[in-house]
N, C-alpha and C positions, 0 to 999 in steps of 0.2 A: 504494500500500500504506500502511495506517495505521500511525502510530507506536504502539508498545505499551510497556507497563511494562517498564522495564529499558533501553529505548533512550535515546539522547541526544537531547534536544530541540534544534532549530536555534537556539541562543542567540546566534549571531553574525550573524543577519539583522537589518539595520537597519530600524527603524520610526521614525515621527515622534512627537515630543513637543513641548509648547509651548517647550521650551528647545533644540530642534533634534533631529537624528537621535540615536537611542540604540539600544543593543543590550542584550538581556536579560543577556548575559554580564557587563555592567557593573552589573546590578541585583541579582544573586543571590549576592553575596559572603558575607553573614553567616548566611543561614539558608534555610529553604524558601521557594519562590516558587509562587504560584498564578497561572496564566495562563489567562484566560478569553477566548474569542472570542465577541463579542456583536454584535447589530445595534441601532442606536439606536432605530429605529422600533418594534421588536418588544416587545409587552407581556410576553412570557415572559422575554425577556432582562432587562427592567427588574425583573421579579419575582426572577430569579436574582441580579441585582446587589443588590437589597434584602436577600435572604437572606444574601449574603456580608457586607453591611454590618451585619446583625444580630449576626454573630459576630466582628466586627472586634476587639473587646477580647480575645477568646480567641486570635485569630490574632496580634495584636500581642504578647500574652504569650508566644507560642511563637516569636517572632522572624520571623514570616512577612511576606512582601511580596505584595500582590495587584496584579496588572496586568490591566486589561481592554483588549482590542484591538478596535477598530472599523474599519470600512472607509472612513468619511467622512474628509474633509480635516481636518487637525489643529485648525484654528481652530474649526470647527463642532463637533468632538468635545469640545474644551476647554469651549466655551460650554455645550453640552448637559450635560456632566458637572457643571459648576458649578451650573447651574440645578437639576439633580436632586439635588444634594448627594451625589454619589458620592464616598466618602472614599478612593478608591484612585487609583493611576496610570492615567490613561486615555490610551491610545496610538492612533495612527492608522496604518493599513496600507492606504492607498488603492490601491496597485498589487498588493495581495494577495500580496506576497512572503513574509511570515511565514506567512500562512494557507496558502499553497501548500506551503511547506517543511514545515509541521506536518501536512500531509495532511488539512486540515479540508475535508471533502467537502460539496458542495451537497446539499440535500434534493432528492429527486425530487418532482414535483408531488403524487404519491400520498402520499408520506411527509409532505409539508408539511401537507396537509389531513386527515391521518389522526386528529388529536386530536379529542376531544369538544368541541363548542361550550361545554359547561358549564365546561371548564377555562379557556377564553378569558374567559368572564364572571367567573369567580373571580379571574383575574389582573387584569382591569379593576377589579373591586370592591376589590382589595387596593391600588390606587393606580397601577396601570399605565395607560398610554394608548396608543392607536394613533398612531404618528407617520406623517409623510409618507414613503412608500417612494420613495427616490431611486435606489437600486440594490441589487442583491443580495437580491432577494425570496426566493430559494431558498438563500441562503447557509446552510450548516450552522452548528451551535453546538457548541463543545467546551470542556472545561475540563481542565487538566493541573495536577498538583502535581509540582514539581521539587525535587530535593535541591540542595545548593549547588554541585554539579559539573554541574548541568544534566541529570541523569538523571531520567527519568520514573518516579515512584513511584505515580501514580494518573492514570488517563485516563478521561474520560467523553465519549463522542460521542453527542449527542442523536439519537434515532431519529426523532423528529418535532418539530414546532415547540414543543410543550408539554412535551417531555421535559427536565426539570430534575433534575440529580443531587441526591440527598439531601444536605443541607448537613452532616449528621453524618458522612457518608462523606468529604467534603472535609476536615473538621476532623480526623478520624481519620488521614487520610493526612499532614496537616501534623504532627500529633503524632508519627507514626512517624519522620518526618525529624528533628524537633526532638529526639526521644529518641536517635537515632543520633548527632546532633551532640554531645550531652552525654556519651555513653558512652565510656569509655576504650577500648573495642574497636570504635569506629565504623569504623575502616579495614577491618575484616574482617566487619562486620555489614552485610547487605543485606536490609532488610526492605521488601518491596513489599506494598502494601495491597490494591489491586484494580484491575480494569480492566473497563469496561463498553462 
């Protein structure tokens, strides 16, 4: 069963970082957190990461932290993110513990190939490239926005490989959390944005 808006995200599951094991519960102290599950080889994931990077200044101004979770080993993830200039925390979940706890579902082969080839060409023209597929060809992609208690205020589960959430929706979800953090009635205010 998929996690939905209002549910608590599995923030106590450990994943790997270049500094050693880390839990999201240690990373979301001050404000909203965006958690994205991507594949390093996937051109659409690369496009989604670039779209997040394009609004980094907005997210920073709202006190948000962005975490991208990959399946590959931590050293490989670290090198790839540095080479691509990904300005966020890139974490490794090779045993799929966080992915499984977050109910990130695999694409069926039909859903994986359902997108138009034009969208693939557009992603490649925008700077993406096809990497070597080492594992997880059908791994799904999801993005969540969490409040500082780890509650989900926005969830987008991609329906096919090319399904990238509108970046404006992600920013709006972060703004809703940032707004509740600065509100004197934040303890009683529960503003959920959307779920796809």
